[in-house]
N, C-alpha and C positions, 0 to 999 in steps of 0.2 A: 615627925621624923621616925620615932619609934613604932608606929604602926606600919609604915612603910617597910621597915627592916623585918619585922614581924611577918609581913605578907611574904616578902621574898624568901625568908627562912621556911615559911610553911610550903612555899611551891618547890623549893629545892629538896626538902626533907619529904614532903609528900605527907603532911600530916592530915591531909583531908580525910574525912569518912566516905565510903562508899555511898552513892545516892544524894549527895550533896550538889549543888549546883557548881561549886568550887571544882570539885573531883571531875564532873561531867565535863567541865570547860576544858580542864588540862587534857583529858583523854582525847576530845576533839581537836585540841592544837597539835598533840602527837601524832594524831591519825591524819590531820591535813599536812603536817609537815612531811611524812612518809609519802603520801601520795602527791603532792602539789610541787615539792621542790625537786628540780631536775637532777637527774642522777649525776651529771657532770659536776654539780656544786659539791658532792661528797667525793666524787672520784670513783672510777671502775677499777678496782683493783683486780678484779677477775678476769677481765678482758683487757688485752694491751690496747693502748690508745693509738689512734691512727688518724691521720690527715687524710683529706680528701683525695689527694694525689698519691698516697701510699697503696700499693696493691698488696693483696693478699694471695701467699700460696698455699694451696691445700693438698693435702696427702689423702690418697683414697686406696685401698688394697681391693683388688678385683679378683674373684675367682675365676680359674682358667676355663670353668664349665661355662661361665657367662659370657666370655670372649668367644669361646668356640661357637657356640649356639648362635650368638650374635652373628659372626662371620659366616657362619652356614645360611642363616637366613638372608642375609644380604648378598650372598654369591661372593664374599671375600675370604673363601677359606684358603685359596691359594696365596692370597695376600697375606694372610696370617702368618705363614711360613717364612716368607721374604722380608716381609715389612710389618711387623707386630706394633710398632709405634704408631703407625699411620692406622691401623685396624683399632688400635686402643683409643687413638684420637677421634675417630668416626664414631666409637660407643660411646665417649664421654659426651661428644657433642649432642648424640640424640638422647642420651640419658638425663644429662645434667641441662646442658644450655647450648645453642649454637655456636657461641662465638668463644668456646674454650680454647685456651692455649696451653699445651702441654709443655711443661718445664724441663721435666726429666722423667724416665721411667725405668723401672728395674723389673727384669723376668726373675723371679724366685724358681729355683728348682731343688729338687732333692739331691740325694747322694747318687742316684741313678741316671740323672738328668732330666728327668720329668719335671715338667713345668707344673709348678704348686701353686702358683699365683702371680699377679702384677701388682706393683706398686707404682702409683703414678703421682707426681706432683704435678698441679695444674694451677692455672689462674684464670 
């Protein structure tokens, strides 16, 4: 019993010298724990947990020159004036992925009314 308690104490206090087989074994166990135990076991506090049915809405800021160049190349310059949300949706579907769904968008302007950017929330 005394030997068992002594071994447990040595492991928790880490009294083994470097280069001994006990030290090497403890290091291997720690490394194996880090790489082999799934992250869900420890919990990911940095990322919000989500269920498979839950959708994530992302936010992206787009420069006005990106949208205007895109609209000009696609022949949608007139559409940009009348329906900017549709042009932004087309831009995102070609840049990110085809099945994009725009949830909300804001046109950012300066004090003179010049468009300074677009903020888009999509999923």
